[in-house]
N, C-alpha and C positions, 0 to 999 in steps of 0.2 A: 246975414247982419255976421261978422266975424267976432267973435269971444275974444277980446285979450287978452297976452299972453303972460302971464305972471312972466316977471322977470325973470333970471340965473342966480343964484343965489350966490354972497359973495365964496362961498366955501368953493361949488363950483367953477364958478371962474377963475379962482388960484389954481384950481384942479387943471383946469384945460390950458392955463397959461401953461403949467409945469410939463405938463405933455407937449403942448407947442413949441419947447423950447429943449425938447429931447433931439439929438441928432437922431436922421435916420436909420444910419448906419448900429446906431444903439439898439433897434426894435429888433425884436424877435422875427424869426422869419415864420413865413409860412409853412405848415406840417409837411412833412414829405410826402408829395404821394396827394396833395393836397393840390382841387382845381377850380378856377373861380372861372366861373361865364357869364357874359350878359346875357338874360335870357329876352325874349320875345314878349313876352308875358308879362307885367309888372308881379305878380303876385306867385308864379311857378319859382321853383326849384330845378336846381339845372342836377340832369341825373345823366350823363353823357351816354348815350350808345356809342358801341363802335363803329371807329369810323370803316369799318370791312361789310354793315350792315345799313349804309347809304352812299347817293353821294353827292359829294359833294357838288356846287352848283359854280359856276364861273362870276366871279366877284363884279366883272365887268361889264357883263349884259347877265343883271336881274332876272329869273323867270318871273313870268305873269302868272297866279295865283287867281283860279274864279269857282273851285271850289270847298270845300270844306265835307269830310265822309270820316262819317262817324261809324267807331268801331266797338263790340265788346269785345274782350279779352279769351275768355274762356281760360279765364285760370287767373292765381292772384296778384295782387297788382305789383306785392315783391316779385312773385318770382317774372312777370313781362319788364320787371325791367332789365332780373336776372337775362331772360331772353335775349330782348336786345342788347346785352354787354355780348355775349356770344358771336365768336367770327364762323362760327360754324353754323347759324340759324340765321343768317342770309335774310333777316328781317326788322322793321325799325317801325316808330310811327314819331313820328313830331314831340306830341304830348301823350299820359299818360294820368286819367285821373282818378283818384280814391275812392271809394264807394262810405266807406265810415264817417270822415268829414268832408270830402270834398277837395280831396289835395291836389296841387296837379305837378304832377313830374312834366321838365318840358327833357327830351332825348336827342331833339334833334335843329338844328336852327331852319326857320321858317324858311331862309335863304337857299338851304340843302334839299333835294331831294330825299323823303323818306321812303321804303319801300313798303308800302302800306298795303296800296291796291289791287295789286296779282296784274296791274295792266299797266304797262310804263307810259303811257301817255296820258291816264289820269295820275301816276303818279308824280309825274311832270307838273300839273296841273293844278296840286288840290296839297292841302295841307293836313295830315290826319289827327284822329282822336278819337285814343282808345279809350274804354269806361271800364274799370275791374267792374267783373260778374261774370253771368252768364246769362244767354239770350232763354232758357226756361225757367230761369231765378231771378224773378221778378224787385223781390226785397232788394238787391242790390241794388236797382234804378233810385238812391236815397231822393231826398230829398238836397239836403246835399249834393250829392252825385249834379244832380240836373242843375241845382243853382251854378256852383263853381264854372261847369261845364258851359252854360249858356254865356257866361259871363267871360268865358275862353274863347266862344264863337262869335260872338258880340265885337269883341277886340279887336277876332281875326277879319272879318267882315268890314269893319270900319279903317283900316290900317289898308286894306288890301282894296278896299273900293268891290267887294261882294256885295247882290244884294241876298239880305236877307228874306232866302224862300227855299219852298223844297226843290227848286228846280238845280240850287245850286249849295242848298247843305240835305246831304243826303245819307243813306246810309250804304256800309260795306255791299250790301243783295243786291244793290241799284250799279255796281260798274260791271260792265259790259265782261264778260266772259268768266268771271267769279262763279264760285259751287261756294259760300260766303250765305251765311241767312243774317247775318249781326248785323244791325240789332236787334236785331229777332220781333215779336208779334205786343211783344210789353212794353216795348220804346212807348212812353206817350209823346207820340211826335208832333200834337198839338199843344200841347204845356210845353213842349221844349221849345218850339216856336217864335210861342209869345213872348217865354223867359229870354230867347235870342232877340225879341226887338224890343222889348224892354229895355234889355241893358243896352244896345245901340244907340239909346237916344242923348 
């Protein structure tokens, strides 16, 4: 049952009316260099990778997505975003999740192909999620990181019609031809999948 919302005060109504009366031409422009972008996941913030580090998909033929690939950064959240912004690195992921609070950065639109799997076929059919931390330091896999990442993965699965199971939510180490070991032996797959299932309901 919804609680009735309080009516706005007279002062707030007058302030809103005054703002509505201001012509758009008089409103300040956004700061130089600022970029706004609609994100695919509601709680993510837009932290774009350079376009040199991913492939823009054909908007007329949306790509089918049937995998979510779980990664661990092997560096800090901040440095990961810096890597994705460097044209020399030739790597990106769709999302990065911060360890301490589960903050989510979206770096590549889901419609586009991030270069995260090291396997072109898998890149074209997946969404890549990087998690701040190191495979041999389980303290980085905080409750907040698991919770926010699971909500993100659940949202991706629901929107793309991806089954919530280990055949469709995989680790980077499971991509054919990879030499990566992430997310590593300390990633709690049982807890993670249960959290994704709960969030997807």
